[in-house]
C-alpha positions in Angstrom: -38.4 18.9 70.5 -36.9 16.0 72.6 -38.6 13.4 70.5 -35.8 10.8 70.5 -37.3 8.1 72.4 -41.1 8.9 70.6 -39.2 8.5 66.9 -41.9 5.8 65.8 -44.8 8.1 66.6 -43.1 10.9 65.3 -42.3 8.8 61.9 -45.9 7.7 61.7 -47.3 11.2 62.2 -45.0 12.4 59.1 -46.0 9.5 56.7 -49.8 10.5 57.5 -49.3 14.0 56.5 -47.7 13.5 53.2 -44.8 16.5 54.4 -41.6 17.6 53.8 -38.9 15.7 56.3 -35.4 16.6 57.4 -33.9 15.6 60.9 -30.3 16.4 61.8 -29.2 13.8 64.6 -26.4 14.6 67.4 -26.6 18.3 65.6 -23.1 19.9 65.9 -21.4 16.9 67.2 -18.8 14.4 65.8 -21.4 11.6 64.7 -23.9 14.0 63.3 -26.3 12.1 60.4 -28.7 14.7 58.4 -31.6 12.8 57.3 -33.9 13.5 54.2 -36.2 9.9 54.2 -38.3 9.7 57.2 -37.7 5.6 56.4 -33.7 5.7 57.4 -34.8 6.7 61.2 -33.8 4.2 63.8 -36.5 3.7 66.5 -34.6 6.0 68.7 -32.7 9.2 67.7 -29.9 10.8 69.3 -30.3 13.5 72.3 -29.1 16.1 69.8 -31.9 16.0 67.3 -33.9 18.3 65.0 -37.1 17.6 63.1 -38.0 20.1 60.8 -41.3 19.4 58.8 -42.9 21.6 56.5 -45.5 21.4 53.8 -44.3 20.3 50.4 -43.7 23.0 47.6 -44.0 26.0 50.4 -40.7 27.5 50.3 
């Protein structure tokens, strides 16, 4: 949690893992954004962000 300032590290680890990824930035707020592509993330995420990383095809 609170990975916003470490987003580059998070991005690198997710890319290496080849796992499914989602992130909600500013969750529940006016400027909420939902991402499903790791490449779309900026270097710093908002304070109210949630990152979900899950093995692919395990639903």
